[in-house]
OpenMM code with the backbone's topology and positions (N, CA, C; nanometers):
from openmm import Vec3, app, unit

residues = "UNK UNK UNK UNK UNK UNK UNK UNK UNK UNK UNK UNK UNK UNK UNK UNK UNK UNK UNK UNK UNK UNK UNK UNK UNK UNK UNK UNK UNK UNK UNK UNK UNK UNK UNK UNK UNK UNK UNK UNK UNK UNK UNK UNK UNK UNK UNK UNK UNK UNK UNK UNK UNK UNK UNK UNK UNK UNK UNK UNK UNK UNK UNK UNK UNK UNK UNK UNK UNK UNK UNK UNK UNK UNK UNK UNK UNK UNK UNK UNK UNK UNK UNK UNK UNK UNK UNK UNK UNK UNK UNK UNK UNK UNK UNK UNK UNK UNK UNK UNK UNK UNK UNK UNK UNK UNK UNK UNK UNK UNK UNK UNK UNK UNK UNK UNK UNK UNK UNK UNK UNK UNK UNK UNK UNK UNK UNK UNK".split()
positions = [
    Vec3(-4.6077, 3.1955, -0.0955),
    Vec3(-4.4932, 3.2803, -0.0784),
    Vec3(-4.4143, 3.2393, 0.0473),
    Vec3(-4.4843, 3.2104, 0.1525),
    Vec3(-4.4197, 3.1713, 0.2764),
    Vec3(-4.3452, 3.0384, 0.2584),
    Vec3(-4.3991, 2.9461, 0.1817),
    Vec3(-4.3361, 2.8168, 0.1572),
    Vec3(-4.2075, 2.8335, 0.0759),
    Vec3(-4.2068, 2.9226, -0.0189),
    Vec3(-4.0866, 2.9423, -0.1006),
    Vec3(-3.9749, 3.0046, -0.0170),
    Vec3(-4.0090, 3.0911, 0.0788),
    Vec3(-3.9078, 3.1494, 0.1664),
    Vec3(-3.8487, 3.0403, 0.2562),
    Vec3(-3.9346, 2.9563, 0.3120),
    Vec3(-3.8883, 2.8471, 0.3974),
    Vec3(-3.8015, 2.7499, 0.3172),
    Vec3(-3.8436, 2.7141, 0.1966),
    Vec3(-3.7643, 2.6231, 0.1123),
    Vec3(-3.6312, 2.6866, 0.0734),
    Vec3(-3.6296, 2.8157, 0.0481),
    Vec3(-3.5045, 2.8856, 0.0163),
    Vec3(-3.4093, 2.8855, 0.1343),
    Vec3(-3.4615, 2.9078, 0.2549),
    Vec3(-3.3779, 2.9053, 0.3738),
    Vec3(-3.3229, 2.7650, 0.3998),
    Vec3(-3.4070, 2.6637, 0.3825),
    Vec3(-3.3627, 2.5256, 0.4004),
    Vec3(-3.2557, 2.4897, 0.2971),
    Vec3(-3.2744, 2.5337, 0.1724),
    Vec3(-3.1749, 2.5063, 0.0677),
    Vec3(-3.0428, 2.5766, 0.0994),
    Vec3(-3.0496, 2.7010, 0.1447),
    Vec3(-2.9286, 2.7751, 0.1804),
    Vec3(-2.8588, 2.7079, 0.2982),
    Vec3(-2.9330, 2.6677, 0.3998),
    Vec3(-2.8755, 2.5980, 0.5141),
    Vec3(-2.8110, 2.4666, 0.4704),
    Vec3(-2.8763, 2.3945, 0.3803),
    Vec3(-2.8236, 2.2673, 0.3316),
    Vec3(-2.6928, 2.2886, 0.2546),
    Vec3(-2.6879, 2.3907, 0.1719),
    Vec3(-2.5655, 2.4193, 0.0960),
    Vec3(-2.4513, 2.4553, 0.1898),
    Vec3(-2.4794, 2.5395, 0.2881),
    Vec3(-2.3760, 2.5789, 0.3844),
    Vec3(-2.3290, 2.4573, 0.4643),
    Vec3(-2.4222, 2.3736, 0.5101),
    Vec3(-2.3863, 2.2545, 0.5867),
    Vec3(-2.3030, 2.1589, 0.5015),
    Vec3(-2.3393, 2.1406, 0.3741),
    Vec3(-2.2628, 2.0531, 0.2856),
    Vec3(-2.1222, 2.1069, 0.2612),
    Vec3(-2.1091, 2.2373, 0.2466),
    Vec3(-1.9764, 2.2972, 0.2287),
    Vec3(-1.8899, 2.2766, 0.3531),
    Vec3(-1.9483, 2.2927, 0.4712),
    Vec3(-1.8742, 2.2720, 0.5950),
    Vec3(-1.8311, 2.1259, 0.6077),
    Vec3(-1.9203, 2.0341, 0.5796),
    Vec3(-1.8869, 1.8912, 0.5870),
    Vec3(-1.7792, 1.8563, 0.4836),
    Vec3(-1.7892, 1.9147, 0.3639),
    Vec3(-1.6889, 1.8892, 0.2609),
    Vec3(-1.5521, 1.9395, 0.3050),
    Vec3(-1.5443, 2.0584, 0.3623),
    Vec3(-1.4179, 2.1139, 0.4101),
    Vec3(-1.3600, 2.0271, 0.5229),
    Vec3(-1.4452, 1.9815, 0.6145),
    Vec3(-1.3980, 1.8952, 0.7231),
    Vec3(-1.3459, 1.7625, 0.6696),
    Vec3(-1.4148, 1.7055, 0.5721),
    Vec3(-1.3701, 1.5791, 0.5126),
    Vec3(-1.2371, 1.5981, 0.4405),
    Vec3(-1.2214, 1.7094, 0.3715),
    Vec3(-1.0965, 1.7387, 0.3027),
    Vec3(-0.9829, 1.7559, 0.4029),
    Vec3(-1.0082, 1.8269, 0.5124),
    Vec3(-0.9090, 1.8484, 0.6165),
    Vec3(-0.8694, 1.7153, 0.6807),
    Vec3(-0.9685, 1.6316, 0.7108),
    Vec3(-0.9406, 1.5016, 0.7719),
    Vec3(-0.8612, 1.4107, 0.6780),
    Vec3(-0.8941, 1.4117, 0.5500),
    Vec3(-0.8214, 1.3259, 0.4561),
    Vec3(-0.6774, 1.3724, 0.4411),
    Vec3(-0.6531, 1.5032, 0.4449),
    Vec3(-0.5153, 1.5527, 0.4399),
    Vec3(-0.4383, 1.5103, 0.5646),
    Vec3(-0.5027, 1.5197, 0.6802),
    Vec3(-0.4363, 1.4775, 0.8032),
    Vec3(-0.4067, 1.3283, 0.8015),
    Vec3(-0.4999, 1.2480, 0.7519),
    Vec3(-0.4788, 1.1038, 0.7434),
    Vec3(-0.3648, 1.0711, 0.6478),
    Vec3(-0.3548, 1.1440, 0.5377),
    Vec3(-0.2441, 1.1232, 0.4443),
    Vec3(-0.1106, 1.1589, 0.5104),
    Vec3(-0.1086, 1.2664, 0.5895),
    Vec3(0.0136, 1.3039, 0.6606),
    Vec3(0.0533, 1.1978, 0.7625),
    Vec3(-0.0448, 1.1448, 0.8350),
    Vec3(-0.0170, 1.0395, 0.9330),
    Vec3(0.0354, 0.9149, 0.8621),
    Vec3(-0.0247, 0.8816, 0.7498),
    Vec3(0.0187, 0.7653, 0.6737),
    Vec3(0.1626, 0.7812, 0.6266),
    Vec3(0.1959, 0.8988, 0.5741),
    Vec3(0.3326, 0.9231, 0.5297),
    Vec3(0.4305, 0.9179, 0.6471),
    Vec3(0.3911, 0.9752, 0.7604),
    Vec3(0.4787, 0.9753, 0.8781),
    Vec3(0.5024, 0.8335, 0.9294),
    Vec3(0.3975, 0.7521, 0.9331),
    Vec3(0.4143, 0.6128, 0.9771),
    Vec3(0.5006, 0.5342, 0.8792),
    Vec3(0.4824, 0.5608, 0.7515),
    Vec3(0.5674, 0.4954, 0.6515),
    Vec3(0.7131, 0.5327, 0.6695),
    Vec3(0.7385, 0.6620, 0.6970),
    Vec3(0.8758, 0.7062, 0.7233),
    Vec3(0.9308, 0.6411, 0.8487),
    Vec3(0.8472, 0.6281, 0.9517),
    Vec3(0.8909, 0.5650, 1.0762),
    Vec3(0.9303, 0.4195, 1.0531),
    Vec3(0.8509, 0.3478, 0.9758),
    Vec3(0.8827, 0.2080, 0.9453),
    Vec3(1.0131, 0.2006, 0.8658),
    Vec3(1.0334, 0.2936, 0.7724),
    Vec3(1.1586, 0.2951, 0.6961),
    Vec3(1.2785, 0.3229, 0.7862),
    Vec3(1.2628, 0.4165, 0.8813),
    Vec3(1.3718, 0.4477, 0.9743),
    Vec3(1.4061, 0.3259, 1.0592),
    Vec3(1.3040, 0.2567, 1.1084),
    Vec3(1.3287, 0.1379, 1.1902),
    Vec3(1.3917, 0.0273, 1.1062),
    Vec3(1.3499, 0.0157, 0.9814),
    Vec3(1.4097, -0.0840, 0.8923),
    Vec3(1.5582, -0.0533, 0.8683),
    Vec3(1.5902, 0.0738, 0.8454),
    Vec3(1.7307, 0.1119, 0.8269),
    Vec3(1.8117, 0.0869, 0.9541),
    Vec3(1.7524, 0.1172, 1.0692),
    Vec3(1.8182, 0.0919, 1.1969),
    Vec3(1.8438, -0.0580, 1.2159),
    Vec3(1.7439, -0.1392, 1.1806),
    Vec3(1.7582, -0.2845, 1.1939),
    Vec3(1.8696, -0.3363, 1.1039),
    Vec3(1.8754, -0.2859, 0.9799),
    Vec3(1.9815, -0.3288, 0.8878),
    Vec3(2.1193, -0.2867, 0.9394),
    Vec3(2.1286, -0.1663, 0.9919),
    Vec3(2.2560, -0.1186, 1.0463),
    Vec3(2.2977, -0.2023, 1.1671),
    Vec3(2.2029, -0.2306, 1.2542),
    Vec3(2.2311, -0.3118, 1.3721),
    Vec3(2.2726, -0.4530, 1.3325),
    Vec3(2.2071, -0.5079, 1.2297),
    Vec3(2.2429, -0.6420, 1.1814),
    Vec3(2.3845, -0.6420, 1.1248),
    Vec3(2.4200, -0.5352, 1.0505),
    Vec3(2.5553, -0.5267, 0.9958),
    Vec3(2.6602, -0.5199, 1.1065),
    Vec3(2.6298, -0.4444, 1.2114),
    Vec3(2.7226, -0.4361, 1.3244),
    Vec3(2.7300, -0.5703, 1.3964),
    Vec3(2.6176, -0.6367, 1.4133),
    Vec3(2.6135, -0.7659, 1.4825),
    Vec3(2.6951, -0.8707, 1.4078),
    Vec3(2.6998, -0.8607, 1.2750),
    Vec3(2.7710, -0.9605, 1.1953),
    Vec3(2.9215, -0.9361, 1.1886),
    Vec3(2.9679, -0.8240, 1.2429),
    Vec3(3.1123, -0.8016, 1.2488),
    Vec3(3.1758, -0.9050, 1.3413),
    Vec3(3.2985, -0.9410, 1.3111),
    Vec3(3.3675, -1.0444, 1.3899),
    Vec3(3.3813, -1.0061, 1.5359),
    Vec3(3.4051, -0.8784, 1.5632),
    Vec3(3.4276, -0.8372, 1.7020),
    Vec3(3.2994, -0.8351, 1.7849),
    Vec3(3.1822, -0.8280, 1.7198),
    Vec3(3.0560, -0.8215, 1.7942),
    Vec3(2.9686, -0.9454, 1.7771),
    Vec3(3.0091, -1.0392, 1.6929),
    Vec3(2.9244, -1.1546, 1.6642),
    Vec3(2.9022, -1.2355, 1.7921),
    Vec3(2.7765, -1.2622, 1.8220),
    Vec3(2.7405, -1.3411, 1.9394),
    Vec3(2.7178, -1.2577, 2.0640),
    Vec3(2.7304, -1.1254, 2.0540),
    Vec3(2.7086, -1.0384, 2.1703),
    Vec3(2.5613, -1.0433, 2.2093),
    Vec3(2.5339, -1.0723, 2.3342),
    Vec3(2.3961, -1.0890, 2.3813),
    Vec3(2.3196, -0.9567, 2.3797),
    Vec3(2.3884, -0.8473, 2.4069),
    Vec3(2.3218, -0.7167, 2.4067),
    Vec3(2.2739, -0.6814, 2.2668),
    Vec3(2.3591, -0.6994, 2.1679),
    Vec3(2.3189, -0.6709, 2.0294),
    Vec3(2.2113, -0.7672, 1.9821),
    Vec3(2.2197, -0.8902, 2.0264),
    Vec3(2.1163, -0.9872, 1.9896),
    Vec3(1.9813, -0.9461, 2.0485),
    Vec3(1.9828, -0.8965, 2.1730),
    Vec3(1.8599, -0.8465, 2.2345),
    Vec3(1.8060, -0.7236, 2.1622),
    Vec3(1.8970, -0.6359, 2.1190),
    Vec3(1.8536, -0.5191, 2.0412),
    Vec3(1.7917, -0.5608, 1.9079),
    Vec3(1.8496, -0.6607, 1.8431),
    Vec3(1.7933, -0.7108, 1.7166),
    Vec3(1.6533, -0.7669, 1.7388),
    Vec3(1.6357, -0.8448, 1.8444),
    Vec3(1.5056, -0.9029, 1.8758),
    Vec3(1.4035, -0.7930, 1.9041),
    Vec3(1.4437, -0.6936, 1.9810),
    Vec3(1.3534, -0.5841, 2.0152),
    Vec3(1.3181, -0.5013, 1.8916),
    Vec3(1.4150, -0.4747, 1.8068),
    Vec3(1.3893, -0.3989, 1.6842),
    Vec3(1.2949, -0.4748, 1.5928),
    Vec3(1.3139, -0.6042, 1.5784),
    Vec3(1.2234, -0.6848, 1.4948),
    Vec3(1.0822, -0.6853, 1.5520),
    Vec3(1.0703, -0.6890, 1.6853),
    Vec3(0.9381, -0.6877, 1.7480),
    Vec3(0.8681, -0.5531, 1.7263),
    Vec3(0.9428, -0.4448, 1.7375),
    Vec3(0.8833, -0.3118, 1.7150),
    Vec3(0.8377, -0.2975, 1.5702),
    Vec3(0.9192, -0.3427, 1.4764),
    Vec3(0.8821, -0.3329, 1.3351),
    Vec3(0.7584, -0.4190, 1.3047),
    Vec3(0.7547, -0.5388, 1.3596),
    Vec3(0.6392, -0.6266, 1.3383),
    Vec3(0.5128, -0.5665, 1.3996),
    Vec3(0.5259, -0.5044, 1.5166),
    Vec3(0.4112, -0.4401, 1.5802),
    Vec3(0.3585, -0.3244, 1.4960),
    Vec3(0.4490, -0.2433, 1.4434),
    Vec3(0.4064, -0.1317, 1.3583),
    Vec3(0.3367, -0.1825, 1.2323),
    Vec3(0.3924, -0.2856, 1.1714),
    Vec3(0.3306, -0.3411, 1.0511),
    Vec3(0.1930, -0.4004, 1.0818),
    Vec3(0.1816, -0.4695, 1.1948),
    Vec3(0.0555, -0.5339, 1.2316),
    Vec3(-0.0510, -0.4317, 1.2692),
    Vec3(-0.0159, -0.3366, 1.3546),
    Vec3(-0.1141, -0.2409, 1.4058),
    Vec3(-0.1476, -0.1316, 1.3051),
    Vec3(-0.0475, -0.0854, 1.2312),
    Vec3(-0.0675, 0.0323, 1.1469),
    Vec3(-0.0420, 0.0050, 0.9990),
    Vec3(-0.0371, -0.1213, 0.9611),
    Vec3(-0.0105, -0.1560, 0.8219),
    Vec3(-0.1133, -0.1011, 0.7250),
    Vec3(-0.2393, -0.1014, 0.7646),
    Vec3(-0.3437, -0.0499, 0.6750),
    Vec3(-0.3368, 0.1014, 0.6629),
    Vec3(-0.2920, 0.1696, 0.7677),
    Vec3(-0.2796, 0.3151, 0.7623),
    Vec3(-0.1562, 0.3548, 0.6823),
    Vec3(-0.0503, 0.2773, 0.6947),
    Vec3(0.0729, 0.3082, 0.6228),
    Vec3(0.0496, 0.3018, 0.4723),
    Vec3(-0.0276, 0.2052, 0.4271),
    Vec3(-0.0480, 0.1837, 0.2842),
    Vec3(-0.1667, 0.2604, 0.2271),
    Vec3(-0.2237, 0.3527, 0.3027),
    Vec3(-0.3448, 0.4204, 0.2563),
    Vec3(-0.3183, 0.5145, 0.1390),
    Vec3(-0.1967, 0.5678, 0.1293),
    Vec3(-0.1669, 0.6603, 0.0203),
    Vec3(-0.1069, 0.5907, -0.1005),
    Vec3(-0.0804, 0.4596, -0.0908),
    Vec3(-0.0280, 0.3865, -0.2049),
    Vec3(-0.1379, 0.3697, -0.3087),
    Vec3(-0.1034, 0.3816, -0.4363),
    Vec3(-0.2065, 0.3627, -0.5391),
    Vec3(-0.2540, 0.2181, -0.5428),
    Vec3(-0.3797, 0.2002, -0.5752),
    Vec3(-0.4381, 0.0663, -0.5844),
    Vec3(-0.4017, 0.0074, -0.7192),
    Vec3(-0.3536, -0.1160, -0.7186),
    Vec3(-0.3169, -0.1837, -0.8421),
    Vec3(-0.4270, -0.2801, -0.8813),
    Vec3(-0.4714, -0.2688, -1.0047),
    Vec3(-0.5760, -0.3551, -1.0561),
    Vec3(-0.5180, -0.4457, -1.1627),
    Vec3(-0.5702, -0.5672, -1.1671),
    Vec3(-0.5317, -0.6582, -1.2732),
    Vec3(-0.6270, -0.6385, -1.3894),
    Vec3(-0.5716, -0.6088, -1.5044),
    Vec3(-0.6523, -0.5823, -1.6229),
    Vec3(-0.6259, -0.6924, -1.7238),
    Vec3(-0.7339, -0.7537, -1.7708),
    Vec3(-0.7196, -0.8563, -1.8732),
    Vec3(-0.7087, -0.7887, -2.0090),
    Vec3(-0.6124, -0.8355, -2.0873),
    Vec3(-0.5942, -0.7770, -2.2196),
    Vec3(-0.6998, -0.8336, -2.3139),
    Vec3(-0.7555, -0.7450, -2.3944),
    Vec3(-0.8580, -0.7840, -2.4903),
    Vec3(-0.8065, -0.7493, -2.6287),
    Vec3(-0.8190, -0.8446, -2.7198),
    Vec3(-0.7759, -0.8188, -2.8572),
    Vec3(-0.8709, -0.7204, -2.9235),
    Vec3(-0.8295, -0.6698, -3.0386),
    Vec3(-0.9069, -0.5668, -3.1078),
    Vec3(-1.0448, -0.6150, -3.1501),
    Vec3(-1.0600, -0.7426, -3.1806),
    Vec3(-1.1900, -0.7919, -3.2255),
    Vec3(-1.2844, -0.8211, -3.1097),
    Vec3(-1.2399, -0.7951, -2.9861),
    Vec3(-1.3264, -0.8112, -2.8702),
    Vec3(-1.3139, -0.9446, -2.8007),
    Vec3(-1.2342, -1.0348, -2.8535),
    Vec3(-1.2153, -1.1652, -2.7913),
    Vec3(-1.1034, -1.1562, -2.6897),
    Vec3(-1.1173, -1.2314, -2.5808),
    Vec3(-1.0113, -1.2342, -2.4800),
    Vec3(-0.8924, -1.3116, -2.5343),
    Vec3(-0.7745, -1.2658, -2.4982),
    Vec3(-0.6533, -1.3319, -2.5416),
    Vec3(-0.6355, -1.4609, -2.4632),
    Vec3(-0.6169, -1.5705, -2.5335),
    Vec3(-0.5994, -1.7007, -2.4710),
    Vec3(-0.4504, -1.7275, -2.4619),
    Vec3(-0.4004, -1.7529, -2.3410),
    Vec3(-0.2562, -1.7774, -2.3295),
    Vec3(-0.2173, -1.9062, -2.4001),
    Vec3(-0.0979, -1.9029, -2.4614),
    Vec3(-0.0489, -2.0217, -2.5299),
    Vec3(-0.0052, -2.1256, -2.4279),
    Vec3(-0.0243, -2.2508, -2.4638),
    Vec3(0.0201, -2.3582, -2.3756),
    Vec3(0.1713, -2.3682, -2.3847),
    Vec3(0.2329, -2.3897, -2.2686),
    Vec3(0.3778, -2.4066, -2.2655),
    Vec3(0.4137, -2.5425, -2.3222),
    Vec3(0.5161, -2.5433, -2.4051),
    Vec3(0.5626, -2.6687, -2.4612),
    Vec3(0.6853, -2.7120, -2.3836),
    Vec3(0.7004, -2.8399, -2.3722),
    Vec3(0.8165, -2.8946, -2.3041),
    Vec3(0.9410, -2.8584, -2.3838),
    Vec3(1.0494, -2.8314, -2.3162),
    Vec3(1.1710, -2.7866, -2.3812),
    Vec3(1.2241, -2.8899, -2.4793),
    Vec3(1.2138, -3.0158, -2.4444),
    Vec3(1.2682, -3.1204, -2.5306),
    Vec3(1.1700, -3.1661, -2.6377),
    Vec3(1.0497, -3.1137, -2.6352),
    Vec3(0.9493, -3.1542, -2.7321),
    Vec3(0.9743, -3.0810, -2.8628),
    Vec3(0.9866, -3.1531, -2.9705),
    Vec3(1.0176, -3.0931, -3.0991),
    Vec3(0.8940, -3.0683, -3.1828),
    Vec3(0.7793, -3.1056, -3.1349),
    Vec3(0.6572, -3.0862, -3.2140),
    Vec3(0.6310, -3.2089, -3.2987),
    Vec3(0.5219, -3.2043, -3.3725),
    Vec3(0.4894, -3.3187, -3.4572),
    Vec3(0.5792, -3.3176, -3.5794),
    Vec3(0.6134, -3.4359, -3.6207),
    Vec3(0.7029, -3.4458, -3.7363),
    Vec3(0.6204, -3.4444, -3.8637),
    Vec3(0.6703, -3.3697, -3.9562),
    Vec3(0.6041, -3.3649, -4.0867),
    Vec3(0.6861, -3.4450, -4.1878),
    Vec3(0.6255, -3.4698, -4.2970),
    Vec3(0.6924, -3.5472, -4.4002),
    Vec3(0.8138, -3.4724, -4.4577),
    Vec3(0.8047, -3.3386, -4.4616),
    Vec3(0.9112, -3.2640, -4.5273),
    Vec3(1.0262, -3.2266, -4.4332),
    Vec3(1.0249, -3.2750, -4.3088),
    Vec3(1.1335, -3.2367, -4.2179),
    Vec3(1.2427, -3.3394, -4.2096),
] * unit.nanometer
topology = app.Topology()
chain = topology.addChain("A")
for resn in residues:
    res = topology.addResidue(resn, chain)
    for name in ("N", "CA", "C"):
        topology.addAtom(name, app.Element.getBySymbol(name[0]), res)
């Protein structure tokens, strides 16, 4: 009887601990998804800023301006740094793409046809 009470208490403690860990993992994954989305938005904002700055730099009145050229260099460096440091976090919410091989109905793998040369007319038959 004493063993069953101890096992029941251990089971109850284990269930409660697992529920707490599950809730914490769920909370952390939501926060990570929010951070990923925010970093993705930040990269998009910097990309739009870079494109706008490039468009202004290419105007005749500003072409060759050293200040704008320095801003372009700095913007490219910031974008590259974000991609390098946080690229894996930014793409964490993107769906994973898998390559799937097509299988015919009879279970055999589909064999791709060989490409024929454009000028090749094929073998000549007697009736052609």
